[in-house]
N, C-alpha and C positions, 0 to 999 in steps of 0.2 A: 504494500500500500504506500504509494509515493506521496500521500498528502502529509502536510506538516509545515513547519516554519524552518526555513533554511537560511544560513548565513555563509558567506564566503570568507574563509580565513586565509590571509596572504602569508607569504614566507617571513615577513618581518613582524608578524604577530598582530597586525591590524586586521580588523574584521569589517565587513560591509554591513549595511543596514539589513535587518531581517526581511525575508521575503516569504510570504505565506502562499503555499501551493495547494490549490484545490484540483484534484484529478478524479475524473469519473470514468471508470472502465465500463465498456459495453460488453455484456456477457454473450449476446447473440450476434455480435458484429463480425464481419469478415473483412479482411483487407483486400481491396481490389486494385490490382496494378495493371499496367499497360498490356502485358502478355495475356492476362486473364480476360480483359475486355476484348482484345483482338481474337482470342480463341472463341469467345462467345459469338462474336460477329461472324467469323468464318463458319462456325457450326450452323448458325442461323441461315446463312446464304446457301450452304450445302443442303440443308434440310428443305429450304424453299425450292431449290432447283430439283431435288429428288421428288418432291410432291408435285411440282409442275409436270415433270416427265411422266410420273405415274398417272396423273389425270389425263394427259395427252394420249397415253397408250390405251387407257381404258375407254376413252371416248372414241378413239380411232377404230377400235374393234367393233363397235356398234354399227358402223357404216356398212360393213359387209353382211350383216344379218337382216337388212331390210328386204322385204319381198319385192318382186317385180310388179306386183299388183298395185303397189302404192304409186307407181309411175303413171298409171292410167288415170284418166279423168272421166268421171261420169258426166256425159254431156246430156243436156235436156233437148228433147226433140223440138223441131221448129214449130210444131203445132201447139205445144204447151206454152202457157204464159209464165214468165218468170216473175215471181212476186217476192 
């Protein structure tokens, strides 16, 4: 526990004025440095690209499963009125 009153004692015996230190430690905190942040960003980009490729592959497979009947249009005969 680094809290307390500190003074600096010099080699010639003189001391500085007292300095009171209040220090609060966070129990659940983690230290985040530049490599950690860059690792998180790179992992996020890789995960996003992987998800985009997976969605592209899944939606690309549905195109081949459509039946040919969906290409035909049901036309109304000329005698009938379109309402």
